[in-house]
N, C-alpha and C positions, 0 to 999 in steps of 0.2 A: 363251692365249685366242685365239680367232679374230681376225683383223685388224679394227682399228676402221675398218671400211670399209662403205660402204652395201651392198655385196653381202652382208656378213654380216647385216646388219639385215634385207634382203629374205629371206634364208634363214630367220632366226628367225620373222618374220611368217608365212612360208609354212608352217612347222612348226606354229605356233599356230593358223592358220586351217585347217589340215587337220582340226581338231576343233571349232574355235569360230568364231563370226561375228566380223567385224571389230569390232563394237561392244564385245565382251568383251575383245578385244586392247587396245582404247583405254583400257578401264576398268583393265586390268592395268597398262598403262604409267602411269596416274595413281596406282595403288595403290603403284608403286615409287618415286614422288616426282616423276614428270615434270611435275607441275602443282601444286605444293605452297605457292605463295605466297598471301598473303591474297586479292588480287583474283581469282586464278584459283579458289580455293575458293569464293569468293562467287558466281561465275558458273557453275562446274560442280558445286558441292556438294562435300561432304567426300569424300575418296577412300575407295574400298573398303578393306577389310583386305588386307594383303600375304599371298598364300598362303604357307604355311610351306616348301613344297617346290617345285622346278621343275616346270613343266608337263610332263607325261609324254612329249610329243613333242619336248622340247629335251634336248639333252645338258647335263651339268653345266657345261661351259665356255660354252656359248650362254647359259644361264641367269645364270652370273656376269657375262658381258659386258653382257646386257641390263639387268641390275640396275645395274650401274656406270654405264651410260649414262644411266639415267633417275634417279639419285640426285641431287637438286638441291643443289648447294653454291654458295651465294651469293659465297663467297670464290674460287671457281675455276670459273665457269660453263663454261669451255672444256672441262673434263673429260668433259662429256656429249657431246662431238662426235665426228663420224665423217667420214672423207674420201669425197667422192663422186667418180665417175668423171671429171667434167669438171674435176677439180683443186680444186674448192671445198670448204670445210669446213662442215658443218652440224651444229648442236646439235639433238639428238633430242627433247628436252622440248617446245619450242615447236612443232616440226613435228607430233608426235603430238597435242598439245593442239588444234591447228587441225583435225586429221583427226577427233578426237573431236566437235568442233562440228559439223562437215559431216556426219558420220553421223547425229547426233542430229536435225539439221534435215531430213535426207533421210527419217528414220523418223518425223518428226512428234512427237518427244518434246519435252515443254516442258522448257526451261532454266529454272533458278531465276531469278525476276525481281529484278533489282537496281535500287535507287533512288539516284541517277538512273539511267535506263535507259542501257545501253551495247550497242554491237554486240559479241556474245560472241565472234565470230571474231577481232576485233582485240584484245579484252580478253585473251584467254588466250595470244596469241601475242606482240604487240609493244606494246601501249599501257601495260600495266602496268610493264614493264621500262623503257620510255621515260620514262614519268612519274617513276618512282622515280630514274633516273639523273639527270635534270635537276633534280630537286627536291633531291636530296643535293649537287648541284654548286652550288646557288644560293648558299649560305652560304660557299662555299670561297674560296680565294685566286685562283681562276682557272686553277689548275694541275691541278685535278681532271679526269681524262679522263671524258667523258660517252659516248663511242662508240669503238669499236675496242679494241685494234688487231687486226691479222691475226696469223697465227702460221705455224709450220711443223711438218710432221711429221717424226719421225726417220728414217722409210723410207717411200717412197710405195708400194712393193710390199707392205710388211707394216706398215701404220701401227699403232703402239701408244701412242706419247707425242706429244702435241701441245703446243708451247711457244710462248707468245705473245711477240710481238717488241716489247713495251713494257708500260708500267703498265697493269693491266687496269681496264676499265670495267665496269658491269653489262651492257653490250651489246658484247662483242667481235664481230669480223666473224661468227664462227660461229653466235652467237645471232642476229645480224641476218639471216643467210642462213636459218636454220632458222625464223625468224618469218615472213620473206616467203614461204617455201615453204608454211608452215602455213596462211597466208592463201590462197594460190593453190590448194593441194590441198584444203582445207576447202570453199572455194567450189565446186571441180569436183565433190566428192563430193556436196554438198547438191543439186546438179542431176542427178547420175547416179551412184549408189553402185556401186563395183566392189570386189573383194577388194583389200586393202591391199597385199599383195605385188605384185600386177599394177599397181596405181597407181604404186607407188614404182619398179618396174621400168621402166615406161614413161616416167616423168618424169625419172629419173636415168640411163636407158640402161644399167642394171646388166646386164652379160653379155648384152646383146641389140643389138649393132651400134653401139656408140658408136666402134668402129673406123671406121665409115664416115662419121661427121659428128656435128654438134652435138646433144646431148640437149636437151630442152625447159628443163632446169634451168640451162642456160647463159644462157637468156633471162629469168631471174627478175626482174632489175632492171626491164627494160623492161615485162614483163607486170604486176609490181607497181605500177608507175607508172600503168599504163593502168587497172588495176582500182580503185586507190585514189583517184586523181584528186585535184586540188588541194583543199585544205579538209577533206577527209575524215579524214586522219590528225590533223590539229590539233583537230578537233571531238571526236574519240575519246579523244585524250590528256586534253583538258580534262574530259570526262565521267568518265574513270577517276580523274583527280585528285579529282574531287568524291565518288566512291565511296570512295577511300582515306581521305578525311577522316572518314567515318562508321564505318569499320571498326576495331575496337579495336586490332588490332596496329600500325595505321599512322596512327592519329588524332594521335598526338603529333608526327609529322613535318609535320603541316599545321596545327598550332595557330596559328601567327602568319602563315598565308599567306592573304591576302585575296581576294576574287573577281577583282579586276583582275590581281593577280600570277598567279593560276591560269591566266588567259588568255594572260599573257605567257610563262609557263613552256611551256604547250602549244604556242603558236606558235613559240617558239624550238626546242623538241624536234622538232616536225614539220619545220620548215625545215632544221635541221641533218641530220636523218636522211635527208630527201629529197635534199639536196646530196650527202651523203657515198655513199649506197646506191642512189640512183635516177639522179640526173643524172650523177654521175661513174662512169666505168667501174672495174670491178674490176681491180687490178693484182696480177699474181702475183709474190710476192716472190722474190728470188734463191735463197733456201734451198729453195724449193719446186720449182724447175727443175733444181737440182742444180749451182749455179755453184761454179767454183773460186775460191779467195780472189784478191783484187786483188793484183797484184804491185807492190810499192813503196808510195808513199804518195799517195792520191788528192789532186787539187787542188780545193779548194771553188770552186764557182761563186758569183758575187755576184748575187742575186736582187733583183727579178725580171729575167728575161732579155727581150731584145727580139726574138728571131727563133726560128723553127722551120725546120728543114731536113727535108724528106721524102725518104726513100730506099725502094729496094726491095732485097732481100738478094741477088736474082739467082741466088745459090746459098745454100740450097736454092731450086730453081726452082719446085716445087710448093708451093702454100699448105698450111698444116698445119691440119687441121680437128679434132684432138682434143688433150687435154692431154698424153698421151704423146709424140704426134708433134712438138708445139710445144716441149715441154721438151727433147726430143731435138735439135731444130734449134738451140735456144739453146745447149746444150752444144757442138754441132759448131761453131758460129760462134765461141764463145768460144774453143775449142782452136784454130781457125784464126787468129784474131786474135792470141792470145797466142804460139803456138808458131811459126807461119808468118810473121806480120807483125811479131812481136816487140813487140806493145803490151802495156801493163799489164793490159788487161782486154777484154771484148767492147767494141767501140767505140760502139755506139748507147747513147742514154739509155734509150729504149723500144723494144721490138719488138712488132709487132701480129700475132696469129695470126688465122686464120680460124675459131677456135673460140670467139670471143666475148670473148676476154680479151687485156689488154695485158700484157706481160712486162717486168719491170724488168730494164734492163741497168745503166747507170751510175746511173740515177735522176735525181731531181730536183735532187740537190745537188753533184754531182761532175762535173768536166769531162770530156767524152767524147773519142773519136777517130773522128769521123764526117764532118766536113766541114773539110778542111785549111784552116788559117788563120783558121777561124771558130768552133772548138770552144768557146771560152769565151763566145761571144756568143749562142749558141742551143742548143735541144734538137735532137738528132737522132733521129727517129722512123722506124724501118724497117718496112716491110711484108714479111713472109715470102712469098717467091715471086718469079717473073719477070713483070713486068707491062708488058713491051714491047708485046704484042699483045693481051692481055686485061686487064680490070679486076678487082680484088678484089670480092668480094660486097658488094652494097649496104649491109648492115649492118655489114660489116668497115670500109668507107669511113666510115660515120656514127660508128663507134666513136671515130675520131680527130676528124673534123670537127665532130661535134655533142656529143662526150663529153669526150675528153682535153683538147682545146684550150680550150673555155669553162671547164672545171673548172680548168685551170691558170691562168686569168686570175683566176676568182673566188677561188682559194686563194693569190693573190699570188706565183705562181711565174712568171707570164708577164705582160708590160706589156699593158694594155688595148688599146693601138694596135700590137700585134706585127706584125712582117712575116713572110710565109710564102714560102719558095722551095723549088724542087726542087734537089737535089744538083747536077744539071748546070749550074745557073746560077752555081755557086761554083767549078767546076773542070771539067777535061777528063773527062767521063764521060757515058754515056747515061742513068745513074741519075737518077730513079726508073722508067725505062722510058717509052715514047711514051705509051701508054694512061694510065698513072697520072699522068703529068705533064699531059696534056690535062684530066684530072679536076681536078687540085688547081688549075689556072688559074681554076676557077669558085669557089674557096673564099675565105671571108672573110680578108683580110690578104695575099692574094697579090700579089706585086709582080713 
């Protein structure tokens, strides 16, 4: 089959749109199962019948892939996912459901009225999944996952199999990404409809210049947060819970859930989703950048830690602005640290690319090799590039200052009153470069 990559999806949409309008493509996606849950059917209506044969413009392999990606499997939602050029993984079902709502709004088509009323764009992308996930978890023993996890592809050049890195929830990262993208692109289409292949190519940067920098998809967390605003998500989850209460397939789930508990579930779901997918930055797991195994046995950290040490990599000296470039920089640093320095692994806890993503080095739980004499006391966070004379981009600075560090405090990995220092304060080095050092002197916790 073609690779499970957003490029393949764009090619399929282009072939379908050569004979049909985008609205028919969205209807086909729903016919194949992309929006088959009770809430989604209530909002968009029953799906059309599945065509018995592939569209004449698609190859048999493209048809099989498209069918597989849109077949909804509640037990394995990650199977409907594709790899985007920015290195993130996106579930196609919620993405195309959001697109359908946007197209219907642009065309002035009436959507079925649901009582109580819901915002259709949020209902078909994120709020039904969120409501269901937190509803199912409320009776559990507290171990049931409500969000996440991330996962890894078998091969980023020819992605075919995506494996989750932990117990699945109804909203693994791929579904969260697809849902946020569905909201953003649905809202964009409602304002100015364009062919779907062009929309996705522009947003994900497929085959059109992602080599030169960040595609809009790498800003999804920021943009979703701006569009959705505080309170909106909670309000829509609560409305969706009230809808699920009257739909026959889900009535039973809500039999003993009173109005106050509906509000509490909605608040918790919205808060947790916002913390994990809007306020905290996306962290690229080791298996996605192609890490070698750790040599020896890693030493566990005792959390929460009290310090953070900021570095720049110096080599590579140029910031990395794409997933392939940043993943390559990670592999090169790991080789240098293991083969030349003789360390067990890449030294940093985390590395920050200028592509909008944080890359996992040793991570939250293992002692690094970044700041001699202090490795067990704090996290070492390295910016890719030489920042002696220039600064990282403003949003790359914010990724750590306003994202990673507050997130580490909130999740109990870093003390509330942590201290922040540049590498040069702890040893004989110019790291993290004069420009970056002057910048971090203005950050919270700097001593």
